[in-house]
N, C-alpha and C positions, 0 to 999 in steps of 0.2 A: 610737276616739280614737287608738289606737296601731297602727292597721291600714294606714296609708299609703293610705287611701281617702278622697278629698276629699268623697265623698257622705255620709259619716257625720260627726257632730259632737257636741259637748257645749257647753252654755251654762249659765251660772249663772242660777238662778231667784230667789234671795233676796239678802240683803245679803252684803257681803264681810267677811272674806277667805275664799277657797276654797283647797283643797289637792287636787292631782291627783298620784297617785303610780304608779310602775311598778316592779316588782321583777324583776330579771333572775335567771336560774337559776344564773349564775356571775358572778364579778367582771368588770366591763366598765369600761374607761376611756372617758369621754365627752368630746368636745371640740367638739360642735356639736349643735344641735337645730333643728327646723323647726316653725313654726306656720302653719296655713292660716286665713286670716280667715273670719269668718262671712259668709254671703251678704248680711247687712246690716252693712256695715263699722263703723257706730257701736256695734255690740254686740261688736266684737272686743276683745281684751285691750289694756289701756293701760299698766298697771304690773304687774311681777311679778319674782319671784326664781326662778332655776333652781338647785336644790340637789341635792347628792349626799351619800350616807352614806359616811363614811370608816372605818367600823367601830366608831366610838364616838360620833360626833355628826354632825349635819347641817352641811354646809359650802356656803355660797353660791358657786356657780361662775360665775354670770352674773346681772345684774339690769338691768332696763330700766324707765324712767319716761317718761311722756308719748309713748308709741308710738301716735300718733293718725292717721297718714297711710296707713291701710289702704285697699286697693281690694277690691272684691267677689271673694271666693274666692282671694285672693292668698296665695301660699306664700312665706314669708320664712325663710331659714336664718340662724341666729345662730352664729357661731364664737367660741370663747374658749380661752384657755390653761388647761390642766388639768395642772399639774406636780405 
């Protein structure tokens, strides 16, 4: 999932919501992320929040709704301000 290899994937099996997390070994400032669609585009994510930990609470850095125009194995990068 975090390996930059489009041949590996993860998909939800049951009802929503789901949470996916990654912990860096040191503080990192993020201002973009990428998602690669599933080989069946209708199983790709539609709504989500991208959050970061500010040391005391979770902060929503980016949120998307109705992202439905996926193509098979398409990689989309989302940029956002993180001041």
